[in-house]
C-alpha positions in Angstrom: -9.9 28.7 -10.6 -12.3 31.3 -10.7 -15.1 30.9 -8.6 -18.6 31.9 -9.7 -21.2 33.7 -7.8 -23.8 31.9 -5.6 -26.7 32.6 -8.0 -29.9 30.6 -8.0 -30.3 27.8 -10.6 -32.8 29.6 -13.0 -36.0 27.8 -14.6 -34.8 28.4 -17.6 -32.6 25.5 -17.0 -35.2 22.9 -17.5 -38.2 25.0 -19.2 -35.7 25.3 -22.2 -35.3 21.8 -23.7 -35.2 18.2 -23.3 -31.5 16.4 -23.4 -28.9 14.7 -25.8 -25.7 13.2 -24.9 -24.2 11.3 -24.1 -25.0 8.4 -24.3 -24.1 10.4 -23.4 -23.5 8.8 -20.7 -22.3 10.2 -17.6 -19.9 9.2 -14.9 -19.9 5.5 -16.1 -16.9 4.0 -14.4 -16.1 1.2 -11.7 -18.1 -0.6 -9.3 -19.3 -3.9 -8.9 -23.0 -4.4 -7.5 -24.0 -2.7 -4.4 -26.8 -3.7 -2.3 -29.0 -2.1 0.7 -31.8 -3.4 2.4 -32.7 -0.2 4.7 -33.9 -0.3 8.4 -37.2 -1.0 9.6 -38.1 -4.6 7.9 -40.7 -3.2 5.7 -43.2 -5.6 3.7 -42.4 -4.2 0.2 -38.8 -4.6 -1.1 -38.2 -2.5 -4.4 -35.0 -3.8 -6.5 -33.5 -0.4 -8.1 -30.9 -0.5 -10.8 -28.6 2.3 -12.5 -25.2 2.4 -13.5 -22.5 4.7 -12.4 -19.6 4.6 -10.1 -18.9 4.4 -6.4 -19.6 8.0 -5.8 -22.8 7.9 -7.5 -23.8 5.1 -5.8 -23.0 6.4 -1.9 -25.0 9.7 -3.1 -27.9 7.6 -4.1 -27.7 5.4 -1.2 -27.7 8.6 1.1 -31.0 9.8 -0.8 -32.9 6.6 -0.6 -32.3 6.0 3.3 -34.4 9.5 3.1 -37.1 7.5 0.9 -37.5 4.8 3.3 -37.6 7.1 6.3 -40.7 9.0 4.3 -42.2 6.0 3.0 -42.4 3.3 6.1 -43.0 -0.4 5.0 -40.9 0.2 1.7 -37.2 -0.6 1.5 -34.7 -0.4 -1.7 -32.5 -3.0 -2.7 -30.0 -1.5 -5.1 -27.7 -2.6 -7.9 -25.0 -0.6 -9.9 -22.2 -1.1 -12.4 -20.5 0.5 -15.5 -22.4 1.5 -18.0 -21.5 -1.5 -20.6 -22.2 -4.4 -18.1 -25.2 -2.7 -17.1 -26.7 -2.8 -20.5 -25.9 -6.5 -20.7 -27.1 -7.6 -17.4 -30.4 -5.5 -17.9 -31.2 -7.2 -21.3 -30.5 -10.6 -19.5 -32.9 -9.8 -16.7 -35.7 -8.7 -18.8 -35.2 -11.7 -21.1 -35.4 -13.9 -18.0 -38.9 -12.4 -17.1 -37.2 -11.2 -13.7 -36.8 -7.2 -14.3 -36.0 -4.8 -11.6 -38.8 -2.4 -10.4 -37.4 1.1 -11.0 -34.3 1.2 -13.6 -31.9 3.7 -15.1 -32.9 3.4 -18.9 -30.3 4.7 -21.6 -31.8 7.4 -24.3 -30.6 5.2 -27.3 -32.5 2.2 -25.4 -35.9 3.4 -24.5 -37.9 3.1 -27.6 -36.8 -0.7 -27.8 -37.8 -1.5 -24.5 -41.2 0.6 -25.1 -42.2 -1.2 -28.0 -41.5 -4.6 -26.5 -43.9 -4.0 -23.7 -41.7 -4.2 -21.1 -42.0 -0.7 -19.6 -45.0 0.9 -17.6 -46.6 4.1 -18.7 -45.6 6.5 -16.2 -48.6 8.8 -16.7 -50.9 6.1 -15.4 -49.7 6.2 -11.6 -51.3 8.7 -9.6 -48.6 8.6 -7.0 -46.2 10.2 -9.6 -46.7 13.9 -9.8 -45.7 15.6 -13.3 -47.1 18.8 -13.0 -43.9 20.7 -12.8 -42.0 18.8 -15.4 -41.9 20.5 -18.6 -42.9 19.3 -21.4 -40.0 19.5 -23.5 -38.6 17.3 -20.9 -41.3 14.8 -20.9 -41.4 14.6 -24.5 -38.0 12.9 -24.5 -39.5 9.9 -22.7 -42.9 9.7 -24.6 -43.5 6.9 -27.1 -47.0 6.9 -29.0 -48.4 9.3 -26.6 -47.2 7.4 -23.3 -44.4 8.3 -21.0 -41.9 5.3 -20.7 -39.1 7.3 -19.6 -38.8 10.4 -17.1 -35.4 12.4 -17.3 -33.3 12.0 -14.3 -31.7 15.3 -15.0 -30.6 17.5 -17.7 -27.2 18.3 -19.1 -25.3 18.4 -22.5 -21.4 18.3 -23.7 -18.6 20.8 -23.6 -15.3 21.2 -24.2 -12.5 21.3 -21.2 -9.1 22.4 -21.5 -6.5 22.5 -19.1 -5.6 26.1 -19.2 -2.3 25.6 -17.0 -1.1 23.8 -19.9 -2.2 26.3 -22.6 -0.5 29.3 -20.5 2.6 27.6 -19.9 2.6 26.7 -24.0 1.7 30.4 -24.5 -1.4 29.2 -26.5 -4.5 31.5 -26.4 -7.6 29.4 -26.0 -10.2 30.7 -28.7 -13.4 32.5 -27.6 -15.7 29.5 -27.2 -18.7 31.9 -28.3 -17.6 32.2 -31.9 -15.1 29.4 -32.3 -15.4 27.0 -35.3 -14.1 23.7 -35.8 -11.5 25.0 -38.1 -10.1 27.4 -34.8 -10.4 24.2 -32.5 -7.9 22.3 -35.0 -5.6 25.1 -35.0 -5.5 25.7 -31.1 -5.0 21.8 -30.8 -2.2 21.6 -33.3 -0.5 24.6 -31.7 -0.7 23.0 -28.1 1.1 20.0 -29.7 3.5 22.3 -31.4 4.4 24.2 -28.7 4.7 21.7 -25.7 7.4 19.5 -28.1 4.8 16.8 -28.5 4.7 16.2 -24.9 1.0 17.1 -24.7 -1.4 16.9 -27.4 -3.9 19.8 -28.1 -7.1 17.5 -28.4 -8.1 14.3 -26.8 -11.6 13.9 -27.4 -13.5 10.4 -28.3 -14.6 10.2 -31.9 -16.6 7.0 -31.5 -19.0 8.6 -29.5 -22.2 9.6 -31.2 -22.7 13.0 -29.4 -20.2 14.7 -31.7 -21.5 13.6 -35.0 -24.9 14.4 -33.4 -24.1 18.0 -32.4 -22.2 18.3 -35.9 -25.4 17.4 -37.9 -27.7 19.7 -35.9 -25.0 22.5 -36.7 -25.7 21.7 -40.3 -29.2 22.0 -40.3 -29.7 18.0 -40.1 -31.2 15.8 -37.3 -29.1 12.9 -36.6 -32.5 11.1 -35.4 -35.7 12.4 -37.2 -38.8 12.9 -35.3 -40.2 9.7 -37.2 -37.5 7.7 -35.7 -35.2 7.4 -38.6 -31.8 8.2 -39.3 -31.5 11.8 -40.7 -27.8 12.5 -40.8 -26.1 12.6 -44.1 -23.4 10.4 -45.2 -21.2 13.3 -46.0 -21.6 14.7 -42.3 -20.3 11.2 -41.1 -17.4 11.3 -43.7 -16.4 14.9 -42.6 -16.4 13.8 -38.6 -14.3 11.0 -39.5 -12.3 12.9 -41.9 -11.9 16.1 -39.4 -10.3 13.7 -36.7 -7.8 12.0 -39.6 -6.5 15.7 -40.8 -6.1 16.8 -37.0 -3.8 13.7 -36.5 -1.8 14.1 -39.5 -1.2 17.9 -38.5 -0.2 16.6 -35.1 -3.1 18.2 -32.8 -4.8 14.7 -32.0 -2.7 12.0 -30.9 -1.4 9.3 -33.2 -3.1 6.2 -33.7 -3.2 3.5 -30.8 -2.6 6.2 -28.2 -6.1 5.8 -26.4 -6.5 2.6 -24.2 -9.3 1.4 -22.3 -8.3 3.3 -18.9 -12.0 3.7 -17.4 -14.6 6.5 -17.8 -13.7 8.4 -14.6 -12.4 12.0 -14.6 -9.4 10.6 -12.4 -8.5 8.1 -15.2 -8.8 10.6 -18.2 -5.9 11.6 -20.1 -6.9 15.1 -19.4 -5.9 14.1 -15.6 -2.6 12.4 -17.1 -1.6 15.7 -18.6 -1.1 14.1 -22.0 -3.9 16.1 -23.8 -5.0 19.5 -23.2 -8.7 19.3 -24.3 -11.6 17.0 -24.1 -15.2 16.5 -24.7 -17.4 15.6 -21.5 -20.8 15.8 -20.4 -20.7 18.7 -18.3 -22.2 17.9 -15.3 -19.1 15.8 -14.7 -17.1 19.4 -14.9 -16.0 19.5 -11.3 -14.9 15.8 -11.1 -12.6 17.1 -14.2 -11.1 19.8 -12.3 -10.7 18.0 -9.0 -8.9 15.2 -10.6 -6.5 17.4 -13.3 -3.5 19.5 -11.7 -4.0 23.0 -13.0 -6.9 24.9 -13.9 -9.4 23.6 -16.3 -12.1 25.6 -17.8 -15.5 24.9 -19.4 -16.1 25.7 -23.0 -19.2 25.5 -25.2 -18.6 23.2 -28.3 -16.9 24.5 -31.5 -19.1 25.7 -34.3 -22.2 26.8 -32.6 -22.0 30.3 -34.3 -20.5 29.0 -37.6 -23.2 26.7 -38.6 -26.9 26.8 -40.3 -28.3 26.6 -36.5 -27.2 25.6 -32.9 -26.2 22.0 -32.2 -27.0 21.9 -28.7 -30.1 20.6 -27.1 -30.8 19.9 -23.4 -30.9 16.1 -23.0 -31.8 13.5 -20.2 -28.5 12.3 -18.6 -30.4 8.9 -18.4 -34.1 8.3 -17.8 -36.1 6.6 -14.7 -38.5 3.7 -15.9 -40.6 1.2 -14.3 -41.0 -2.5 -15.3 -44.3 -3.1 -16.7 -43.9 -6.6 -14.5 -42.9 -4.8 -11.4 -44.6 -6.7 -8.5 -45.0 -3.3 -6.7 -45.7 -1.0 -9.3 -47.4 1.7 -6.8 -44.2 1.8 -4.6 -42.3 2.0 -7.5 -44.1 5.2 -8.8 -43.4 6.6 -5.1 -39.6 6.1 -5.7 -39.7 7.7 -9.2 -41.9 10.3 -7.5 -39.3 11.0 -4.9 -36.2 11.1 -7.1 -38.1 13.8 -9.2 -39.9 16.0 -6.7 -38.1 15.7 -3.5 -35.8 18.3 -2.3 -34.4 16.8 0.5 -33.2 13.9 -1.6 -32.2 15.9 -4.6 -29.7 17.5 -1.9 -28.0 14.4 -1.4 -27.5 13.7 -5.1 -27.2 17.4 -6.3 -26.3 17.4 -9.8 -24.7 13.8 -10.2 -27.4 13.0 -12.7 -27.7 16.7 -14.2 -29.8 19.5 -13.5 -33.1 18.3 -11.7 -35.9 18.3 -13.9 -38.4 19.9 -11.4 -37.6 23.7 -11.6 -38.5 24.1 -7.7 -36.3 21.3 -6.7 -33.4 22.8 -8.9 -33.6 26.0 -7.4 -33.6 24.4 -3.7 -30.4 22.6 -4.4 -28.4 25.8 -5.1 -27.1 26.8 -1.9 -25.4 23.2 -1.5 -23.7 23.3 -5.1 -19.9 24.1 -5.4 -18.3 26.5 -7.6 -17.3 24.1 -10.1 -21.1 22.8 -10.3 -22.3 26.3 -10.5 -20.1 26.5 -13.4 -21.6 23.9 -15.5 -25.3 25.2 -14.3 -24.4 28.4 -15.4 -23.4 27.2 -18.9 -26.4 25.2 -19.3 -28.5 27.9 -18.6 -26.6 30.2 -20.8 -27.0 27.5 -24.0 -30.4 27.4 -23.3 -30.9 31.1 -23.7 -30.2 30.3 -27.5 -32.8 29.1 -30.1 -32.2 25.4 -29.8 -33.4 22.8 -32.3 -35.6 20.0 -31.2 -34.4 16.5 -30.2 -36.1 13.7 -30.4 -36.1 10.0 -28.7 -33.8 7.8 -30.2 -35.2 5.0 -32.4 -35.2 1.3 -32.1 -31.7 0.1 -33.0 -30.0 3.3 -32.1 -27.5 0.9 -29.9 -26.6 -0.6 -33.2 -25.7 2.6 -34.7 -23.5 3.6 -31.6 -21.7 0.3 -31.9 -21.1 0.5 -35.5 -19.7 4.3 -35.1 -17.1 2.5 -32.4 -16.3 -0.2 -34.7 -15.6 2.0 -37.7 -13.7 4.8 -35.7 -11.0 2.2 -35.0 -11.0 1.2 -38.6 -10.0 4.9 -39.8 -8.1 5.4 -36.8 -5.6 2.6 -37.8 -5.9 3.5 -41.8 -7.7 0.3 -42.7 -10.6 2.3 -44.1 -11.3 5.6 -45.6 -13.7 8.2 -43.9 -15.6 8.2 -47.1 -16.1 4.3 -47.2 -16.7 4.3 -43.6 -19.2 6.6 -43.9 -20.7 4.8 -46.5 -20.7 1.3 -44.3 -22.3 3.5 -41.3 -25.1 4.5 -43.2 -25.5 1.0 -44.4 -25.5 -0.6 -41.2 -27.4 1.9 -39.5 -30.2 2.3 -41.7 -30.4 -1.5 -41.6 -30.7 -1.6 -37.9 -33.0 0.8 -37.3 -36.6 -0.3 -36.5 -35.8 -3.9 -37.5 
């Protein structure tokens, strides 16, 4: 694959906006619990929990050893697991009165935890320096003027295409700066046809809310509004479902039942299996996909960015760092969050695993250590933020129910048990009933 130049990470990466996604959830695969107690037998032990795979855990542990050396008397015990069991375990721990000191918080869960009074206001800690963090980034963790979550890094979603497959099939990849959703459908269908059905042109996840969030923004709607309500229209949700139905009928998208629970890592993806030619991913995972796929993978913008009313992109937290209100060691916990945010030496171990660092100086400092693939992700992040992006807001209470409802209805639509129109109506009813209740 063509390598990018070794250019510095621009400050515009973090000055432009604060992130969506993914629930975007990023790198959520594998792994049971892992612990570490460090050396030196300090008199304060922090419990630090996050979701991710073994590689993320390894990089995090390397950074934590640096933290312990710089903070004698503090050791860090870590736990990590896949995103789904992580969410359940976290809820159980808070309910049982045994929360971790420092934790990774999902965008969709922040408001709910904050309104329950279970999280500390990060602005109240003098040990945590927020001077270098852009206000747009801080705003994604703010509730009623208090800061309950601090972005671990920023990223967004993008399209990856196995160019080796498309080249062999004789299919031209459209210009991602101008392509529409209709262009993407034609491209995907042509790939399936010219590979004789051996490879499906599209393989993105219809059930993940980052897709309809982008589509809603492109149509001038806020999926979630500034006042913590559901702002997406029923028509947009119907169209999101209908798009996959039509693409499946045309042959560009796999048949019902094609996708199974295979894990979330790039190596486990259908793109890596060679059975789909394109997929939507959190773009900070680009290196993992390019390493896992046999062939050349290219990273593209999401379709529809220039054919809609406005841009669909925003720069969102991959996840957020929070401190439990009942932490037994709040000052030490704040020191750890400060380290994770502002320490260049620690960031050099983690690099862009959790997105582009939110401290611009730290982001610049890791540039020489980035691989060509990571630079590709960073360059796209910078280019996207040069556009006039719409605002993005804290997810409302009940956003987890919204996400679960989308997943359930996607399966019903996939197997033809419910029409896109009826699914959209049900989605709106259940989502509105759950939000802020």
